[in-house]
C-alpha positions as CSV (number, residue, x, y, z in Angstrom):
1,X,24.5,-2.2,11.8
2,X,22.5,-5.3,13.0
3,X,20.8,-7.7,10.7
4,X,17.5,-6.6,12.1
5,X,18.0,-3.0,11.2
6,X,19.3,-3.9,7.7
7,X,15.9,-5.6,7.0
8,X,13.9,-2.5,8.0
9,X,12.7,-0.8,4.8
10,X,10.3,1.8,6.2
11,X,10.3,3.3,9.7
12,X,8.2,6.0,11.4
13,X,9.5,7.7,14.6
14,X,7.3,10.0,16.7
15,X,5.3,10.8,13.6
16,X,2.4,13.2,13.7
17,X,0.2,13.6,10.7
18,X,-2.6,16.0,9.7
19,X,-3.2,19.3,8.0
20,X,-1.6,22.7,8.5
21,X,-3.0,26.1,7.4
22,X,-1.9,29.6,8.1
23,X,-4.5,29.8,10.9
24,X,-4.4,26.3,12.5
25,X,-3.0,22.8,12.7
26,X,-5.3,19.8,12.6
27,X,-3.7,16.7,14.1
28,X,-5.2,13.4,12.7
29,X,-2.9,11.1,14.5
30,X,0.3,11.4,16.6
31,X,3.0,9.5,18.3
32,X,3.1,7.0,15.4
33,X,6.0,4.5,15.6
34,X,6.5,1.4,13.5
35,X,9.2,-0.6,11.7
36,X,8.3,-2.4,8.5
37,X,10.4,-5.3,7.3
38,X,11.6,-5.9,3.8
39,X,9.6,-8.5,1.8
40,X,6.4,-8.4,3.8
41,X,2.7,-7.8,3.1
42,X,1.5,-5.1,5.4
43,X,-2.2,-4.0,5.9
44,X,-3.2,-0.6,7.2
45,X,-6.7,-0.8,8.7
46,X,-9.0,1.2,10.9
47,X,-12.5,2.7,11.0
48,X,-13.8,5.1,8.3
49,X,-12.3,8.6,8.6
50,X,-9.7,7.5,11.1
51,X,-6.8,8.8,8.9
52,X,-5.5,5.9,6.8
53,X,-5.3,7.9,3.6
54,X,-3.6,10.8,5.4
55,X,-1.0,8.4,6.8
56,X,-0.4,6.8,3.4
57,X,-0.1,10.3,1.7
58,X,2.4,11.3,4.4
59,X,4.5,8.1,3.9
60,X,4.7,8.6,0.1
61,X,5.6,12.3,0.6
62,X,2.5,13.7,-1.0
63,X,1.6,15.4,2.2
64,X,4.1,16.8,4.7
65,X,4.3,15.3,8.2
66,X,3.4,17.7,11.1
67,X,6.4,16.4,13.0
68,X,8.5,13.3,13.5
69,X,10.6,11.3,11.0
70,X,10.0,8.8,8.2
71,X,13.0,6.7,7.1
72,X,12.9,4.9,3.8
73,X,15.8,2.4,3.5
74,X,17.5,4.3,6.4
75,X,17.3,7.7,4.6
76,X,15.2,10.6,5.9
77,X,12.2,11.0,3.5
78,X,12.6,14.8,3.8
79,X,16.0,14.7,2.1
80,X,14.9,12.2,-0.6
81,X,14.4,13.8,-4.0
82,X,11.3,13.1,-6.1
83,X,13.4,11.4,-8.7
84,X,15.1,9.1,-6.2
85,X,11.8,8.4,-4.4
86,X,10.3,7.2,-7.7
87,X,13.1,4.6,-7.9
88,X,12.4,3.4,-4.3
89,X,8.7,3.6,-3.9
90,X,5.8,3.1,-6.3
91,X,2.1,4.0,-5.7
92,X,-1.3,2.7,-6.7
93,X,-4.0,5.2,-5.8
94,X,-7.8,4.9,-6.0
95,X,-8.3,7.9,-8.3
96,X,-9.9,7.1,-11.7
97,X,-7.6,7.0,-14.7
98,X,-7.6,10.0,-17.0
99,X,-5.9,8.0,-19.7
100,X,-8.2,5.0,-20.3
101,X,-7.6,5.2,-24.0
102,X,-4.0,3.8,-23.5
103,X,-3.4,0.1,-24.1
104,X,-2.6,-2.1,-21.1
105,X,1.0,-2.4,-22.4
106,X,1.3,1.4,-22.7
107,X,0.0,2.0,-19.2
108,X,2.3,-0.6,-17.6
109,X,5.2,0.9,-19.6
110,X,4.6,4.2,-17.8
111,X,6.1,2.5,-14.8
112,X,9.5,2.7,-16.5
113,X,9.4,6.5,-16.6
114,X,11.9,7.1,-13.8
115,X,14.5,5.2,-15.7
116,X,13.9,6.2,-19.4
117,X,15.4,9.3,-21.1
118,X,13.4,12.5,-21.5
119,X,11.9,11.1,-24.8
120,X,10.8,8.0,-23.0
121,X,12.5,5.5,-25.3
122,X,12.4,1.9,-23.9
123,X,15.5,-0.2,-23.8
124,X,15.5,-4.0,-24.1
125,X,15.8,-4.2,-20.3
126,X,12.7,-1.9,-20.0
127,X,10.7,-4.1,-22.3
128,X,11.7,-7.3,-20.5
129,X,10.6,-5.8,-17.1
130,X,7.3,-4.7,-18.6
131,X,6.6,-8.1,-20.0
132,X,7.6,-9.8,-16.8
133,X,5.3,-7.5,-14.8
134,X,2.4,-8.3,-17.1
135,X,3.0,-12.0,-16.6
136,X,3.4,-11.7,-12.8
137,X,-0.2,-10.5,-12.5
138,X,-1.6,-12.8,-15.2
139,X,-2.6,-10.1,-17.7
140,X,-0.1,-10.6,-20.5
141,X,-2.9,-11.7,-22.8
142,X,-4.6,-8.4,-22.2
143,X,-1.6,-6.3,-23.2
144,X,-3.2,-5.0,-26.4
145,X,-6.6,-4.1,-25.0
146,X,-7.5,-0.5,-24.3
147,X,-8.0,0.3,-20.6
148,X,-11.6,1.4,-21.1
149,X,-12.4,-2.2,-22.2
150,X,-11.4,-3.7,-18.8
151,X,-13.4,-4.6,-15.8
152,X,-12.5,-2.9,-12.4
153,X,-10.7,-6.1,-11.3
154,X,-8.6,-6.2,-14.5
155,X,-7.8,-2.5,-14.3
156,X,-6.6,-2.9,-10.7
157,X,-4.2,-5.7,-11.9
158,X,-2.9,-3.4,-14.6
159,X,-2.2,-0.7,-12.0
160,X,-0.3,-3.3,-9.9
161,X,1.7,-4.3,-13.0
162,X,2.6,-0.7,-13.6
163,X,3.9,-0.5,-10.0
164,X,5.9,-3.7,-10.5
165,X,7.4,-2.3,-13.7
166,X,8.6,0.7,-11.7
167,X,10.9,-1.9,-10.0
168,X,10.9,-0.3,-6.5
169,X,11.6,-2.0,-3.1
170,X,8.3,-0.7,-1.7
171,X,4.8,-0.6,-3.3
172,X,2.0,1.4,-1.6
173,X,-1.6,0.9,-2.5
174,X,-4.5,3.0,-1.2
175,X,-7.7,0.9,-1.0
176,X,-6.8,-1.5,-3.8
177,X,-10.1,-3.5,-3.4
178,X,-12.5,-0.5,-3.7
179,X,-15.4,-1.2,-6.2
180,X,-14.6,-4.9,-6.3
181,X,-16.9,-7.8,-5.4
182,X,-15.9,-10.2,-2.6
183,X,-14.2,-12.7,-5.0
184,X,-12.0,-10.0,-6.6
185,X,-11.3,-8.4,-3.2
186,X,-9.8,-11.7,-2.0
187,X,-8.1,-12.3,-5.4
188,X,-6.3,-8.9,-5.4
189,X,-5.1,-9.3,-1.8
190,X,-4.0,-12.9,-2.4
191,X,-2.1,-11.6,-5.5
192,X,-0.3,-9.0,-3.4
193,X,0.6,-11.8,-0.9
194,X,2.0,-13.9,-3.8
195,X,4.0,-10.9,-5.2
196,X,5.7,-10.3,-1.8
197,X,6.9,-13.9,-1.7
198,X,8.0,-14.0,-5.4
199,X,9.7,-10.6,-5.6
200,X,10.9,-9.8,-2.1
201,X,9.2,-6.4,-2.3
202,X,7.5,-4.8,0.6
203,X,3.8,-4.1,-0.2
204,X,1.8,-1.8,2.1
205,X,-1.9,-1.3,1.4
206,X,-4.8,0.3,3.2
207,X,-8.1,-1.5,3.3
208,X,-11.5,-1.9,4.9
209,X,-11.2,-5.6,4.4
210,X,-10.0,-6.2,8.0
211,X,-10.9,-9.9,8.0
212,X,-9.0,-10.6,4.8
213,X,-6.0,-8.6,6.0
214,X,-5.8,-10.6,9.2
215,X,-5.7,-13.8,7.2
216,X,-3.1,-12.7,4.6
217,X,-0.8,-10.1,6.0
218,X,2.6,-10.6,7.7
219,X,2.2,-7.3,9.6
220,X,-0.7,-4.9,10.3
221,X,-0.9,-1.3,11.2
222,X,-4.1,-0.6,13.1
223,X,-5.3,3.0,13.5
224,X,-7.5,3.6,16.4
225,X,-9.0,6.7,17.9
226,X,-6.2,7.2,20.4
227,X,-3.3,5.4,19.0
228,X,-1.6,3.5,16.1
229,X,-0.5,-0.1,16.8
230,X,1.7,-2.2,14.6
231,X,2.4,-6.0,14.9
232,X,1.7,-9.4,13.5
233,X,-2.0,-10.3,13.3
234,X,-1.8,-13.0,15.9
235,X,-0.1,-10.6,18.3
236,X,-2.7,-7.9,17.8
237,X,-5.5,-10.4,18.3
238,X,-4.0,-11.6,21.6
239,X,-3.7,-8.0,22.8
240,X,-7.4,-7.3,22.0
241,X,-6.5,-4.6,19.4
242,X,-9.3,-5.4,17.0
243,X,-12.0,-5.5,19.7
244,X,-11.5,-1.8,20.2
245,X,-11.9,-0.7,16.5
246,X,-15.7,-0.5,16.5
247,X,-18.5,0.2,19.1
248,X,-19.5,-3.0,20.7
249,X,-23.2,-2.3,20.5
250,X,-23.3,-3.5,16.8
251,X,-20.1,-5.4,15.9
252,X,-18.1,-7.9,17.9
253,X,-14.6,-9.3,17.1
254,X,-14.2,-13.1,17.6
255,X,-10.6,-13.7,18.6
256,X,-11.0,-17.5,17.9
257,X,-11.9,-17.1,14.2
258,X,-10.1,-13.7,13.7
259,X,-13.2,-12.2,12.2
260,X,-16.0,-9.6,13.0
261,X,-19.6,-10.5,13.4
262,X,-22.8,-8.5,13.8
263,X,-24.2,-8.6,17.4
264,X,-27.6,-10.3,17.4
């Protein structure tokens, strides 16, 4: 096996995603092919309703693929058990917490569930990993607070800490900057960039913050109406990929600044 293939942590081959009922099959996107490298920050972007969440749900095995193959650490996702998957891939979703009465420490500790016994007893190793995760996202001083006392930005950091405590090679986040102001959007994405460098984990997130993703990501997956493109931001800019994301009557992409602007 080549060094290049050894560094590939998540791979999609001829993937088709969508919904299947007894009567019909609805294809959201097809012919999806990409290779994601270990230790990178990867942004999944595209227009509203293009299928970003559907792709993420398929990659984390919440939703079955219509066809094609997903390989996680060179193993077919279809043959990976739920227990094994929880030790390889952690998830941060946008759904509201139903357990906001938990303390920050208790919520982050839930990340250790795949490794604890059925009673959920924490070992010294578990406690060390939990404390380390709290410190990595700068919320150790909040560990005794109840989650309902936190701001949206603080709560998002708690959810990231829980994913870190799960100690997986891959972390997947669905719209981690939703409900946050511009400062906290940039803060969270900058934090994710820092964590990839410090931990060597692969972090994949979906976002509407395309400008920020272009500045911070190592790799981007861009979903367009007719295809899905993957590459380094600079490569995608040079190929004109971002220019085709939105109708040109209102929004233009400036390839020199790497940002969108409203057409005057």
